[in-house]
GUMAR-994427 format. One record per residue (C-alpha): residue in one letter; x, y, z; chain; residue number from 1. Coordinates in Angstrom, 3 decimals, m for minus. Layout:
<pts>
(A, (X, Y, Z), A, NUM)
...
</pts>
This chain:
<pts>
(M, (125.128, 107.953, 94.593), A, 1)
(K, (122.614, 108.680, 97.326), A, 2)
(I, (119.079, 108.430, 96.007), A, 3)
(A, (115.642, 109.018, 97.497), A, 4)
(I, (112.518, 107.365, 96.084), A, 5)
(V, (109.230, 108.968, 97.152), A, 6)
(G, (106.531, 106.314, 96.892), A, 7)
(T, (106.933, 102.565, 97.378), A, 8)
(G, (104.314, 101.307, 94.965), A, 9)
(Y, (105.153, 99.106, 92.018), A, 10)
(V, (107.384, 101.595, 90.193), A, 11)
(G, (109.001, 103.012, 93.323), A, 12)
(L, (109.930, 99.662, 94.845), A, 13)
(V, (111.334, 98.219, 91.620), A, 14)
(T, (113.241, 101.424, 90.882), A, 15)
(G, (114.716, 101.734, 94.365), A, 16)
(T, (115.721, 98.093, 94.582), A, 17)
(C, (117.373, 98.046, 91.151), A, 18)
(F, (119.346, 101.234, 91.834), A, 19)
(A, (120.559, 99.716, 95.107), A, 20)
(E, (121.617, 96.600, 93.206), A, 21)
(T, (124.191, 98.659, 91.288), A, 22)
(G, (125.760, 99.992, 94.497), A, 23)
(N, (123.781, 103.161, 95.139), A, 24)
(T, (122.479, 104.000, 98.609), A, 25)
(V, (118.694, 104.249, 98.340), A, 26)
(T, (116.106, 105.503, 100.805), A, 27)
(C, (112.479, 104.824, 99.946), A, 28)
(I, (109.822, 107.062, 101.507), A, 29)
(D, (106.130, 106.336, 101.991), A, 30)
(I, (103.404, 107.751, 104.256), A, 31)
(D, (101.985, 104.252, 104.851), A, 32)
(I, (103.660, 103.225, 108.108), A, 33)
(N, (102.429, 99.628, 107.854), A, 34)
(K, (103.980, 99.237, 104.423), A, 35)
(V, (107.234, 100.845, 105.557), A, 36)
(N, (107.419, 98.524, 108.566), A, 37)
(K, (106.829, 95.464, 106.384), A, 38)
(L, (109.476, 96.500, 103.872), A, 39)
(S, (111.965, 97.377, 106.608), A, 40)
(N, (111.451, 93.899, 108.056), A, 41)
(G, (112.079, 92.183, 104.731), A, 42)
(E, (108.446, 91.575, 103.753), A, 43)
(I, (108.001, 92.520, 100.118), A, 44)
(T, (104.632, 94.089, 99.334), A, 45)
(I, (104.195, 93.245, 95.628), A, 46)
(F, (104.654, 90.116, 93.561), A, 47)
(E, (107.228, 90.583, 90.830), A, 48)
(P, (109.440, 87.708, 89.645), A, 49)
(G, (113.093, 88.193, 90.604), A, 50)
(L, (112.496, 91.220, 92.811), A, 51)
(E, (112.458, 89.623, 96.257), A, 52)
(K, (115.935, 88.131, 95.930), A, 53)
(I, (117.680, 91.415, 95.165), A, 54)
(F, (115.401, 93.294, 97.580), A, 55)
(L, (116.514, 91.115, 100.488), A, 56)
(R, (120.155, 91.246, 99.420), A, 57)
(N, (120.264, 95.039, 99.319), A, 58)
(L, (118.285, 95.352, 102.531), A, 59)
(K, (120.859, 93.116, 104.236), A, 60)
(E, (123.752, 95.107, 102.767), A, 61)
(K, (122.096, 98.323, 104.033), A, 62)
(R, (122.037, 99.872, 100.581), A, 63)
(L, (118.243, 99.991, 100.796), A, 64)
(D, (116.169, 101.386, 103.636), A, 65)
(F, (112.698, 102.783, 104.261), A, 66)
(T, (111.166, 105.673, 106.185), A, 67)
(T, (107.946, 107.622, 106.562), A, 68)
(Q, (109.825, 110.905, 107.060), A, 69)
(L, (110.258, 112.892, 103.845), A, 70)
(A, (112.806, 115.325, 105.302), A, 71)
(E, (114.917, 112.492, 106.669), A, 72)
(G, (114.739, 110.508, 103.464), A, 73)
(V, (115.787, 113.285, 101.069), A, 74)
(K, (118.287, 115.063, 103.336), A, 75)
(D, (121.471, 113.676, 101.811), A, 76)
(A, (120.053, 112.533, 98.466), A, 77)
(Q, (121.544, 113.951, 95.299), A, 78)
(I, (118.638, 112.618, 93.241), A, 79)
(I, (114.993, 112.471, 94.354), A, 80)
(F, (112.618, 110.305, 92.346), A, 81)
(L, (108.890, 111.004, 92.532), A, 82)
(A, (107.202, 107.615, 92.029), A, 83)
(L, (103.767, 108.612, 93.229), A, 84)
(P, (100.257, 107.590, 92.163), A, 85)
(T, (98.589, 109.601, 89.400), A, 86)
(P, (95.078, 108.134, 89.486), A, 87)
(P, (92.628, 109.065, 86.732), A, 88)
(G, (90.065, 111.719, 87.525), A, 89)
(E, (86.442, 111.520, 86.443), A, 90)
(D, (87.361, 112.960, 83.042), A, 91)
(G, (90.300, 110.564, 82.597), A, 92)
(S, (92.983, 113.164, 83.299), A, 93)
(A, (95.867, 112.245, 85.582), A, 94)
(D, (95.382, 113.544, 89.126), A, 95)
(L, (98.620, 115.268, 90.184), A, 96)
(K, (97.677, 116.023, 93.792), A, 97)
(Y, (100.193, 113.562, 95.238), A, 98)
(V, (103.022, 114.669, 92.962), A, 99)
(L, (102.422, 118.370, 93.512), A, 100)
(G, (101.806, 117.840, 97.230), A, 101)
(V, (105.247, 116.285, 97.662), A, 102)
(A, (106.785, 118.968, 95.430), A, 103)
(G, (105.419, 121.624, 97.772), A, 104)
(E, (106.926, 119.822, 100.761), A, 105)
(L, (110.289, 119.589, 99.008), A, 106)
(G, (110.264, 123.360, 98.616), A, 107)
(K, (110.344, 123.595, 102.402), A, 108)
(I, (113.089, 120.986, 102.818), A, 109)
(I, (115.694, 121.538, 100.099), A, 110)
(Q, (118.571, 123.782, 101.134), A, 111)
(P, (119.728, 126.500, 98.687), A, 112)
(D, (123.341, 125.279, 98.808), A, 113)
(Q, (122.549, 121.578, 98.221), A, 114)
(Y, (121.805, 120.976, 94.547), A, 115)
(K, (119.316, 118.191, 93.857), A, 116)
(V, (117.814, 116.619, 90.766), A, 117)
(I, (114.068, 116.040, 91.131), A, 118)
(V, (112.942, 113.260, 88.799), A, 119)
(D, (109.356, 112.717, 87.666), A, 120)
(K, (109.218, 108.908, 87.465), A, 121)
(S, (105.438, 108.727, 87.651), A, 122)
(T, (103.535, 108.716, 84.388), A, 123)
(V, (102.429, 112.320, 84.135), A, 124)
(P, (100.906, 114.556, 81.445), A, 125)
(V, (102.842, 117.080, 79.414), A, 126)
(G, (103.633, 120.174, 81.455), A, 127)
(T, (103.961, 118.384, 84.809), A, 128)
(A, (107.669, 119.177, 85.226), A, 129)
(E, (106.824, 122.858, 84.981), A, 130)
(K, (104.106, 122.466, 87.619), A, 131)
(V, (106.483, 120.599, 89.922), A, 132)
(T, (109.104, 123.321, 89.451), A, 133)
(N, (106.584, 126.046, 90.267), A, 134)
(A, (105.288, 124.171, 93.319), A, 135)
(I, (108.811, 123.865, 94.731), A, 136)
(I, (109.603, 127.498, 94.025), A, 137)
(E, (106.379, 128.889, 95.477), A, 138)
(S, (106.766, 126.816, 98.617), A, 139)
(S, (110.395, 127.846, 99.067), A, 140)
(K, (109.570, 131.579, 98.853), A, 141)
(K, (107.868, 131.377, 102.251), A, 142)
(L, (111.115, 130.342, 103.935), A, 143)
(M, (113.665, 132.472, 102.079), A, 144)
(P, (114.456, 136.201, 102.063), A, 145)
(A, (112.273, 138.423, 99.919), A, 146)
(G, (113.006, 138.028, 96.227), A, 147)
(K, (114.802, 134.727, 96.785), A, 148)
(D, (113.661, 131.163, 96.091), A, 149)
(L, (115.195, 127.774, 95.272), A, 150)
(G, (114.885, 128.514, 91.564), A, 151)
(T, (116.943, 131.699, 91.661), A, 152)
(A, (119.422, 129.882, 93.911), A, 153)
(G, (119.876, 127.169, 91.283), A, 154)
(A, (119.255, 124.565, 93.958), A, 155)
(F, (117.404, 122.040, 91.816), A, 156)
(D, (116.335, 120.901, 88.371), A, 157)
(V, (113.247, 118.881, 87.518), A, 158)
(V, (113.814, 116.040, 85.078), A, 159)
(S, (111.365, 113.722, 83.303), A, 160)
(N, (112.443, 110.071, 83.295), A, 161)
(P, (109.432, 107.925, 82.305), A, 162)
(E, (109.434, 104.219, 83.174), A, 163)
(F, (108.828, 101.468, 80.646), A, 164)
(L, (108.549, 98.503, 82.990), A, 165)
(R, (106.428, 95.500, 82.080), A, 166)
(E, (104.860, 93.812, 85.056), A, 167)
(G, (106.155, 90.262, 85.259), A, 168)
(V, (109.578, 91.124, 83.792), A, 169)
(A, (110.166, 94.505, 85.434), A, 170)
(V, (113.515, 93.630, 87.010), A, 171)
(D, (114.977, 92.572, 83.662), A, 172)
(D, (113.447, 95.628, 82.003), A, 173)
(F, (115.091, 97.923, 84.541), A, 174)
(M, (118.474, 96.211, 84.665), A, 175)
(K, (118.696, 95.842, 80.867), A, 176)
(P, (116.519, 98.603, 79.382), A, 177)
(D, (115.836, 98.895, 75.658), A, 178)
(R, (116.376, 102.608, 76.131), A, 179)
(V, (116.411, 105.225, 78.874), A, 180)
(V, (114.477, 108.411, 78.144), A, 181)
(I, (115.485, 111.565, 80.011), A, 182)
(G, (113.969, 114.988, 79.512), A, 183)
(T, (116.014, 117.957, 80.683), A, 184)
(S, (117.504, 121.220, 79.453), A, 185)
(S, (120.079, 121.332, 82.273), A, 186)
(E, (123.601, 120.159, 81.460), A, 187)
(K, (124.259, 119.625, 85.170), A, 188)
(A, (121.233, 117.381, 85.579), A, 189)
(K, (122.052, 115.601, 82.317), A, 190)
(K, (125.534, 114.636, 83.563), A, 191)
(I, (124.190, 113.307, 86.858), A, 192)
(M, (121.486, 111.247, 85.156), A, 193)
(Q, (123.956, 109.915, 82.594), A, 194)
(D, (126.289, 108.740, 85.361), A, 195)
(L, (123.375, 107.163, 87.243), A, 196)
(Y, (122.204, 105.074, 84.284), A, 197)
(A, (125.642, 104.218, 82.845), A, 198)
(P, (125.775, 100.762, 84.526), A, 199)
(F, (122.446, 99.815, 82.940), A, 200)
(V, (123.383, 100.526, 79.312), A, 201)
(R, (126.823, 98.960, 79.065), A, 202)
(Q, (125.667, 96.802, 76.147), A, 203)
(G, (125.084, 99.893, 74.074), A, 204)
(N, (121.375, 100.548, 74.408), A, 205)
(P, (120.800, 104.294, 74.257), A, 206)
(I, (120.186, 106.953, 76.832), A, 207)
(I, (118.001, 109.328, 74.840), A, 208)
(F, (118.074, 112.941, 76.010), A, 209)
(M, (115.337, 115.284, 74.894), A, 210)
(D, (113.335, 118.261, 76.099), A, 211)
(V, (111.117, 117.691, 79.119), A, 212)
(R, (107.775, 117.920, 77.344), A, 213)
(S, (108.797, 115.420, 74.681), A, 214)
(A, (109.902, 112.976, 77.380), A, 215)
(E, (106.574, 113.322, 79.171), A, 216)
(L, (104.696, 112.648, 75.945), A, 217)
(T, (106.922, 109.700, 74.978), A, 218)
(K, (105.569, 107.464, 77.763), A, 219)
(Y, (101.931, 108.110, 76.831), A, 220)
(A, (102.691, 107.674, 73.137), A, 221)
(A, (104.460, 104.341, 73.713), A, 222)
(N, (101.693, 102.790, 75.806), A, 223)
(S, (98.957, 104.142, 73.566), A, 224)
(F, (100.618, 102.697, 70.480), A, 225)
(L, (100.884, 99.256, 72.104), A, 226)
(A, (97.254, 99.446, 73.213), A, 227)
(T, (96.359, 100.329, 69.626), A, 228)
(K, (98.109, 97.192, 68.315), A, 229)
(I, (96.156, 95.056, 70.770), A, 230)
(S, (92.812, 96.590, 69.882), A, 231)
(F, (93.586, 96.340, 66.169), A, 232)
(M, (94.211, 92.601, 66.492), A, 233)
(N, (91.044, 92.196, 68.517), A, 234)
(E, (89.150, 93.860, 65.681), A, 235)
(I, (90.826, 91.489, 63.215), A, 236)
(A, (89.789, 88.592, 65.449), A, 237)
(Q, (86.185, 89.777, 65.351), A, 238)
(L, (86.374, 89.842, 61.570), A, 239)
(C, (87.976, 86.392, 61.430), A, 240)
(E, (85.056, 84.898, 63.331), A, 241)
(R, (82.651, 86.368, 60.795), A, 242)
(L, (84.669, 85.472, 57.675), A, 243)
(N, (85.646, 81.934, 58.690), A, 244)
(A, (89.351, 82.853, 58.946), A, 245)
(D, (91.953, 82.078, 61.626), A, 246)
(V, (93.439, 85.026, 63.502), A, 247)
(D, (96.527, 82.989, 64.459), A, 248)
(M, (97.388, 82.591, 60.797), A, 249)
(V, (96.768, 86.275, 60.136), A, 250)
(R, (98.901, 87.209, 63.137), A, 251)
(R, (101.810, 85.112, 61.899), A, 252)
(G, (101.437, 86.495, 58.418), A, 253)
(I, (101.611, 90.143, 59.400), A, 254)
(G, (103.973, 89.718, 62.370), A, 255)
(S, (106.712, 88.426, 60.070), A, 256)
(D, (106.850, 91.879, 58.506), A, 257)
(D, (109.676, 93.767, 60.254), A, 258)
(R, (107.718, 96.985, 59.900), A, 259)
(I, (104.941, 95.535, 62.061), A, 260)
(G, (106.742, 93.098, 64.370), A, 261)
(K, (105.477, 90.046, 66.267), A, 262)
(R, (104.793, 91.543, 69.669), A, 263)
(F, (101.412, 92.748, 70.949), A, 264)
(L, (99.571, 91.000, 68.121), A, 265)
(F, (97.885, 88.341, 70.251), A, 266)
(P, (94.097, 88.720, 70.355), A, 267)
(G, (92.209, 88.164, 73.578), A, 268)
(I, (89.713, 89.713, 75.952), A, 269)
(G, (91.315, 93.148, 76.026), A, 270)
(Y, (94.131, 94.893, 77.830), A, 271)
(G, (94.079, 95.867, 81.496), A, 272)
(G, (96.514, 96.801, 84.242), A, 273)
(S, (97.614, 100.052, 85.783), A, 274)
(C, (99.126, 101.594, 82.636), A, 275)
(F, (97.385, 101.031, 79.322), A, 276)
(P, (93.802, 101.956, 80.303), A, 277)
(K, (94.882, 104.956, 82.360), A, 278)
(D, (97.520, 106.212, 79.937), A, 279)
(V, (95.362, 105.965, 76.823), A, 280)
(H, (92.571, 107.830, 78.579), A, 281)
(A, (94.980, 110.473, 79.883), A, 282)
(L, (96.463, 111.062, 76.422), A, 283)
(V, (92.982, 111.485, 74.958), A, 284)
(N, (92.232, 113.969, 77.735), A, 285)
(S, (95.425, 115.896, 76.939), A, 286)
(A, (94.413, 115.943, 73.287), A, 287)
(D, (90.971, 117.266, 74.234), A, 288)
(E, (92.586, 120.044, 76.273), A, 289)
(A, (94.682, 120.905, 73.209), A, 290)
(E, (91.438, 120.956, 71.167), A, 291)
(Y, (92.480, 117.927, 69.106), A, 292)
(D, (90.135, 115.016, 68.466), A, 293)
(F, (92.292, 111.872, 68.824), A, 294)
(K, (89.989, 109.611, 66.816), A, 295)
(I, (92.221, 106.521, 66.819), A, 296)
(L, (92.601, 106.378, 70.593), A, 297)
(N, (88.907, 106.966, 71.181), A, 298)
(A, (88.296, 103.923, 68.973), A, 299)
(V, (90.975, 101.932, 70.845), A, 300)
(M, (89.185, 102.529, 74.153), A, 301)
(A, (85.796, 101.635, 72.681), A, 302)
(V, (87.115, 98.389, 71.183), A, 303)
(N, (88.787, 97.392, 74.437), A, 304)
(E, (85.692, 98.061, 76.506), A, 305)
(K, (83.644, 95.809, 74.235), A, 306)
(Q, (86.327, 93.118, 73.944), A, 307)
(R, (86.402, 92.471, 77.701), A, 308)
(L, (82.981, 90.881, 77.427), A, 309)
(H, (83.502, 89.148, 74.074), A, 310)
(L, (82.992, 85.689, 75.584), A, 311)
(I, (79.746, 86.536, 77.379), A, 312)
(P, (77.387, 86.178, 74.351), A, 313)
(K, (79.032, 82.851, 73.498), A, 314)
(I, (78.541, 81.599, 77.046), A, 315)
(K, (74.921, 82.760, 77.089), A, 316)
(Q, (74.297, 81.035, 73.780), A, 317)
(Y, (75.785, 77.822, 75.172), A, 318)
(F, (73.313, 77.959, 78.078), A, 319)
(N, (70.362, 78.983, 75.855), A, 320)
(N, (70.444, 82.463, 77.441), A, 321)
(D, (69.840, 81.136, 80.950), A, 322)
(I, (72.979, 81.413, 83.097), A, 323)
(K, (71.192, 81.666, 86.443), A, 324)
(G, (72.519, 79.067, 88.865), A, 325)
(K, (75.132, 77.776, 86.433), A, 326)
(K, (78.478, 76.908, 88.006), A, 327)
(I, (81.361, 78.529, 86.170), A, 328)
(A, (85.063, 77.915, 86.762), A, 329)
(L, (87.424, 80.809, 86.051), A, 330)
(W, (91.149, 80.378, 85.515), A, 331)
(G, (93.023, 83.667, 85.940), A, 332)
(L, (92.229, 86.895, 87.767), A, 333)
(A, (95.332, 89.057, 87.239), A, 334)
(F, (95.304, 91.310, 84.188), A, 335)
(K, (98.332, 89.390, 82.858), A, 336)
(P, (100.508, 86.485, 84.041), A, 337)
(N, (103.405, 86.826, 86.505), A, 338)
(T, (101.750, 89.570, 88.533), A, 339)
(D, (99.180, 89.891, 91.296), A, 340)
(D, (97.873, 93.142, 89.800), A, 341)
(V, (94.130, 93.087, 89.114), A, 342)
(R, (93.664, 96.728, 88.174), A, 343)
(E, (91.334, 96.888, 85.149), A, 344)
(A, (91.672, 93.114, 84.777), A, 345)
(P, (89.238, 91.745, 82.153), A, 346)
(A, (88.390, 88.911, 84.566), A, 347)
(L, (86.732, 91.395, 86.907), A, 348)
(Y, (84.423, 92.645, 84.157), A, 349)
(I, (83.524, 89.065, 83.240), A, 350)
(I, (82.794, 88.273, 86.895), A, 351)
(D, (80.501, 91.296, 87.235), A, 352)
(E, (78.546, 90.364, 84.126), A, 353)
(L, (78.143, 86.719, 85.115), A, 354)
(L, (77.128, 87.563, 88.683), A, 355)
(N, (74.487, 89.927, 87.313), A, 356)
(E, (73.141, 86.976, 85.308), A, 357)
(G, (72.972, 84.835, 88.451), A, 358)
(A, (75.958, 82.560, 87.826), A, 359)
(V, (77.965, 80.906, 90.609), A, 360)
(I, (81.701, 81.428, 90.083), A, 361)
(T, (84.735, 79.617, 91.456), A, 362)
(A, (88.075, 81.173, 90.523), A, 363)
(Y, (91.738, 80.271, 90.736), A, 364)
(D, (94.815, 82.419, 90.160), A, 365)
(P, (98.366, 81.635, 91.334), A, 366)
(E, (98.942, 85.116, 92.797), A, 367)
(A, (95.965, 87.463, 92.507), A, 368)
(M, (93.215, 85.850, 94.585), A, 369)
(M, (93.860, 87.861, 97.751), A, 370)
(N, (93.734, 91.122, 95.806), A, 371)
(V, (90.405, 90.144, 94.241), A, 372)
(K, (89.068, 89.088, 97.624), A, 373)
(R, (89.928, 92.537, 98.975), A, 374)
(L, (87.888, 94.064, 96.147), A, 375)
(I, (84.798, 91.855, 95.984), A, 376)
(G, (85.011, 89.657, 99.061), A, 377)
(D, (83.025, 86.426, 98.964), A, 378)
(K, (80.889, 87.237, 95.936), A, 379)
(I, (82.752, 84.378, 94.290), A, 380)
(K, (84.462, 81.244, 95.601), A, 381)
(Y, (88.227, 80.732, 95.522), A, 382)
(A, (89.887, 77.383, 94.816), A, 383)
(D, (93.188, 76.103, 96.169), A, 384)
(N, (94.379, 74.983, 92.745), A, 385)
(Q, (93.332, 74.981, 89.109), A, 386)
(Y, (91.774, 71.508, 89.229), A, 387)
(D, (89.744, 72.012, 92.416), A, 388)
(C, (88.324, 75.027, 90.619), A, 389)
(L, (86.748, 72.695, 88.042), A, 390)
(I, (84.830, 70.408, 90.407), A, 391)
(D, (81.160, 70.251, 89.312), A, 392)
(A, (81.577, 73.315, 87.075), A, 393)
(D, (79.382, 73.544, 83.996), A, 394)
(V, (82.047, 75.372, 81.946), A, 395)
(L, (85.568, 76.778, 82.253), A, 396)
(I, (86.573, 80.328, 81.325), A, 397)
(I, (90.255, 81.212, 80.884), A, 398)
(A, (91.004, 84.898, 81.480), A, 399)
(T, (94.780, 85.009, 82.148), A, 400)
(E, (97.521, 83.146, 80.276), A, 401)
(W, (99.514, 81.780, 83.216), A, 402)
(N, (102.077, 79.206, 82.057), A, 403)
(E, (100.623, 76.503, 84.279), A, 404)
(F, (97.357, 76.759, 82.350), A, 405)
(R, (99.006, 76.093, 78.981), A, 406)
(T, (99.517, 72.327, 79.234), A, 407)
(P, (96.922, 71.013, 81.701), A, 408)
(D, (95.798, 67.446, 82.223), A, 409)
(F, (92.851, 67.382, 79.821), A, 410)
(S, (91.733, 63.920, 80.964), A, 411)
(R, (91.497, 65.155, 84.528), A, 412)
(M, (89.671, 68.263, 83.354), A, 413)
(A, (87.127, 66.139, 81.477), A, 414)
(Q, (86.444, 64.109, 84.611), A, 415)
(L, (85.963, 67.156, 86.842), A, 416)
(L, (83.828, 69.324, 84.557), A, 417)
(K, (80.128, 68.531, 84.233), A, 418)
(S, (80.427, 69.185, 80.517), A, 419)
(K, (83.600, 69.439, 78.455), A, 420)
(A, (83.165, 73.113, 77.563), A, 421)
(I, (85.960, 75.694, 77.593), A, 422)
(F, (85.711, 79.393, 76.753), A, 423)
(D, (89.287, 80.541, 76.255), A, 424)
(G, (89.902, 84.296, 76.316), A, 425)
(R, (93.634, 83.893, 75.675), A, 426)
(N, (93.803, 81.263, 72.899), A, 427)
(L, (95.984, 78.921, 74.945), A, 428)
(F, (95.101, 75.670, 73.231), A, 429)
(D, (95.171, 74.237, 69.736), A, 430)
(V, (91.648, 74.182, 68.364), A, 431)
(Q, (91.849, 70.847, 66.560), A, 432)
(T, (93.479, 69.130, 69.550), A, 433)
(L, (90.644, 70.193, 71.823), A, 434)
(R, (88.023, 69.094, 69.321), A, 435)
(D, (89.715, 65.716, 68.926), A, 436)
(L, (89.529, 65.322, 72.716), A, 437)
(G, (85.796, 65.965, 72.572), A, 438)
(F, (85.793, 69.424, 74.146), A, 439)
(Q, (83.447, 72.177, 73.088), A, 440)
(Y, (86.020, 74.905, 72.705), A, 441)
(E, (85.455, 78.598, 72.036), A, 442)
(S, (88.381, 80.977, 71.647), A, 443)
(I, (89.044, 84.378, 70.088), A, 444)
(G, (89.092, 84.873, 66.322), A, 445)
(R, (89.523, 81.252, 65.319), A, 446)
(S, (86.597, 80.101, 63.221), A, 447)
(A, (87.353, 76.429, 63.755), A, 448)
(S, (86.359, 76.836, 67.380), A, 449)
(I, (82.640, 76.831, 66.589), A, 450)
(L, (80.779, 74.284, 68.670), A, 451)
(P, (80.896, 70.831, 67.057), A, 452)
(K, (77.678, 69.407, 65.668), A, 453)
</pts>
C-alpha cells in the first residue's frame, strides 16, 4: 500500500518506518525542513533501540522517503496517518490546532474521485474524528460546486487508530502488537485497515474494531489506568516507610495475583514522559467538560506531583537542611531508560529543587544529556561517564533505571564519592548488600534503608 505519515515525531517516525518494513511505500511529511533533510540523508532524529537499522534499510530500498510538501506527500496515498503533536493547553486539554490545521489543508488537496482513509494516530480526545471530518468537509466546499463537498462525494473516511507504543521497545510493540484498536463505522475503511495490519497480527493477537469515540477513549483509559497503578504503588511505598514494611515484598505478594499482574507495580519517583502526564490530564479535562468529577485521576496526578520530590526531604535531612554548595551527582535524566526523552522527567524536577537550594549538580545519562542541555543549558555540569560524575560528589541520586546503573563497581564508587551516600529513586540495589558495603542508602518504600546508626 501507499501510505502518507503527516508528522515525523516519535510516533510518526516509528509508524512510518515499521509500515515500510512490511513492504509498504511510505512518505513522511513534516514542515521542519532541517529535520526532513536529516532524515532524507539517513540521520535519525530520535533515539529508539532497533529503529535505526530498519530505518536505514527502508530508506536504501526507497520504501521510505521524506518531504515538506503535504500535497506531494499525500497525492498517491491510500491511507493518510495524522501523527501530529497535541500539546496540553493551560487547562490540560489537548490542543488540536495542528491536527485540525492539516485536516483543513487536506480538504483542499483530496480529489473527489480518489478515496482515502484519514487516520488519527495522535492521542486525541473523544470527538476529534468528527472535528477532523468537519474540517475537511468545510475546506473542500470552497473548491467544489455549490452543494458539493468531499463528504457527499464519499471521498474519505476518518478512522481512529490509537498507538500503544512504549518508548524503549516501540519497534517490538509496533511489529508485534498486543492488540490493534481501530475505530470506524465504514466497512470500506475497515477492510483497508484490516489488510494494512494483517502482517502484524499473524500470531493471532486481535484487531479490535469499535466505534470511533470508543477507540479515542481507549487510549486515554489505558494510559490513565497504568498511571493509576504506578501512583497506587507509590502510595503503598509511602505507607511502607511509615509502617516499617518492605514495598518489594508487598509488590511481589500482590503482583502474583493474576487479577492484578506484575507490571507497573514498581515504586519510584513518579511517572513522566510524553504520554502519561498529558493523557491523564486530558482525560480529567474531558471528564470536567462532561460535568463528571474523576476523583481517582485527580488523586493520581496529585500523588505523582508529590512523588517526584520524594527524595528531597531525605537529602535535606542528610545535610542537616543545608544543601547550599553541596556537590550532588545525578545518574539518569531521561524519564525512563532506553530513550532520550526528557519530557516531564522526574530528574528535571529534582534538579530544579536542588538548584533552588544552592546545590551544585553533575549529571550523567547515556542518551538524554543533549536534550537536557537544550532545556537548561549549563545550570548543571555534564559528565562523560557514570564514574566521572561521582568525582568529589557528596552524594549520588539515581533518577533513571538504565541497565548500566544496576551492577556498578561499588568499590570504585566508594573511592570517588566524598561520602558513601546514595539516594535511589528507582530501587536498583539490594538494601542489605549496600549496608554491608558501608553505604548510607535511601530508596523508596523499603524501611530497611534507614540510615545506619
